[in-house]
N, C-alpha and C positions, 0 to 999 in steps of 0.2 A: 747755597744749600748747607753751608757750614760756617763755623766761626772758630777763632783761635782757641776758645775754651773747650771745644770738642776734642782737641788734641790730647788732653790730659785727663786722667782719672786716678786720683790718689797718688799723684806724683809720677805716674807712668805715662810716658809719651806714646800715644797710640799710632804715631807716624814712624816709630822706630820698631823694626822687626828684628828680633834677636836670633831666631832659629834659621837654620839653612833653608828649610822649606819656605819660610816667610820671606827671606831675602830673595830667593829665586822667584817667588810669586811677584814680588814688587818689581824686580827687573823686567819680568815678562810683561807686566801691566804697563810699566813706563814705556816700554818699546811699542806696545800696542797703542797707547795713548798718543805717542808721537806720530803714529801713522794716521789714525782716524779721529784723534781728539779725545780729551779726557771723558766728556759726557758720553760719547758713543762707546768708548771703552767700557764704562760702567754699565751701560745698557746691555752690551754684549755679554759681560760677565754675569749680570742678573739673568739674562736669557738662558745662559748655560746652567746657572744655578737652578732656575725653574725646571729646566729639562732634567737635571739630576734629581731634584725633589720629586717630580712627577714619576720618574723612573723608579725611585725608591718606594713611592706609594703603590705603584703597580707591582713591583717586585714583592712587596710585603704581602699583597693579596695572593700572589702565586705561592709564596712560602707558606702562608696560612692554609691554602687549599691542599698543598702537599702534606703538611703535618696533620691536617684534619682528617685526611683519608686513613691515617693510622690511629685515629681516635686520641692522638696525643694532646690535642687542644682540650678535649673534654676533661682531662685530668685537672686542668686549672679552672675551666669555666663553670662547670656544674657545681663543684664544691663551693666556689665563691658565691654563686647565686643562692645555693641552699643556706649558707651561713648568713647571707644578707637578709633572707626571709625570716630566719630565726631571730635575728637581732633587731627586727623592726619594732618600734614603739611609736605611738601616735605623736609624741613630742618630737622625737628624732626624725620621723617621716616628714613632719611639717617643716622642720628646720632644713632638712635635706632638699625638700621640694622648693623652698624659698631660695636656697643657695643655687641650685641647678638652674632656676629661672634666670639668674643673672647671666648665665652663659648662653641663653637662647637668642633667637633671631630678632627679638624685640629690644631687650634690655642691653645686651652686649654692644650693639652698634651705638646706642645712646651713651653708654658709659665711655666707650672708646672715643666718640666725638667730643665729649666733655674733656677727656684727658688730653686729646690732641689740642683743643682750643687753649687749655690751661698751659700746656707745654710751649706752644707756639708763642703765646703772650709772654710767658716768663723768659723765654730765650730770644724773643724778637727775631724769630727765624721760622722758615717753613720746613726745616729739617724733620721735625716730628711728624708733620703731615705726610711727607714723602715716604719716610721709613715705615710708618704704621700702615700706609696704604699699600706699599709693596709687600710688607709682611703679611697683611690680611689677605691680599689678593692671592698670594701663593698658597696660603693656608686653605682658602676656599677652593682653589683649584685641586689641591691634593685631596680634600674631603670629597668633592664631587666625583673625581675620577676613581678614587679608591672605592667608594661605595658602588659605583656603576660597574667596576671591574669584577666584583665578586658577588654583590647582591645578597649578602648574608642576612638571614632572618634574625630579628631581635629575640630576646628570651620570650617564652610563651606569656600571653597576656595575663594568665591567672597568677603569674609570679610578679607582675609589674604593678606599679602604683600609678593611677591616672594623674594627669592626662596621658593617654597612650600615644605612641609615635609609630608611624608606618614606614618611614624611610629605611633604607638598608642600614644595617647595624655596624658594619666594619668599613673604615675606622670610626671612632667617636668624634663627631665634629665639635661637640662641646669641649672635649679635652684638647683636641688639636688647636682650636682657636684660643683656648685659655692659655696654653703653653706659649703660643706665638705672640698674642696680643700683650699678655702680662710680661712676657720676656722682653719684647722690644721696648715697652714703656719703662721697664726696670733698667734696661741698658741706657736709655736716655736720661733717666734720673741719676744713675751711677756716674755718668759723665759730668753731672753738675754737683755731685756730692764730694765734699772735701774731707770728711771724716771716715775712717775705716769702718767704724761701727755703723754709721749711716748706710754705707754701701752694703755691708753684710745684712742689715735689716731689710733693705730694698730687695736684694736677691732672695733672701729667705721668704719674704712676703710673696714674691712671684711664684716661688716653688710651692709654698703652702696653698696658694690660691689654685694652682694647677692640680695639686694632689687632691684637694677637697672636691674640686669639680669632677675629677676622675672617679673618686670614691663614691660620690653621690649618684653618679650615673649607674654604677654597679649596684649600690645599695637599694636604689629605687626600681631595679629590674629593667632599666632602659637599655643597658648594654651588657655584653659579656666582658669579663675582665681582660681578655686578650684585645678587645676593641680599644680599650682605653690605654693599655700598655703600648700598643703599636702607635696609636695616635700621639702619645706623649713623645715617643722616640722620633717619629716623623717631624713633629713640631720642633723638637730640639735641633734636629738636623737642618731644617729650613731656617731657623733662627740663626744658626751658625753661619749659613750662607749670607744672610742679609747683613749681619754684623761685620763679617769679614769684608763684604763689598763696601760698606761704609768706611771701614778702616782704610781700605785701599784708596777710596776717594779722598779721604783726609790726607793720605800720603802723597798722592800725585798732584793734589791741588795745593799742597803746602807751599806758601810763599817763600819759605826758607829753602825749599828744594824744588824750584820750578821745573816743569817738564818742558824741554825745548822741542818745538815743532820740527819735523823733518823738512829738509830743504830740497 
């Protein structure tokens, strides 16, 4: 699942944990791996991570409902929708529609598959396939559970640009998937980038892609602004779980620091 070059990014050794929390986590994972094996340890950590991510998705729905009851959410959502309607121009609408189409259920999987194939070929490894599949699976789960938990209605159709969507609005699946997919691909690219400028551009590209995806969803009237803000936050949290799990795998599978099985 990994190679020695995954250990470093910009001279930083990803198998070295400098914070007290990080060192404690590594010690705990090494102990767990010595009991059940490194692969099962990683699967268990991912399972816990999925549980945390899903809990965050459901908790965000509860928080939204609590705030919405006091009309606090309307302070953000309605003005953002009104501003989007006023700023619409045929050219901008066409550009926004084309861009948001990239994050849909047709184009996004195709682009993701192409990126996975290119990364696997370049790295001679299945690591990209595994990481992207795990990241995308968690993102999809959070989207489905989050939508079903609250069933929030999208903005009224008279304020939306066709094609119209009928699924629940909260959270924005386009934004959540954009954050997670572009983020994990950026992470894999950063691991292979040797120049600081290249790494900065890769990370900036992922952030800009996510921001534009979120902005177009609001601009076209397909989502409320709180839908995309929460989605981006959830995506960032899940991305942190996947990347941390990969770093832990690099650490406990490091041939320089082998994990000794229990006797």
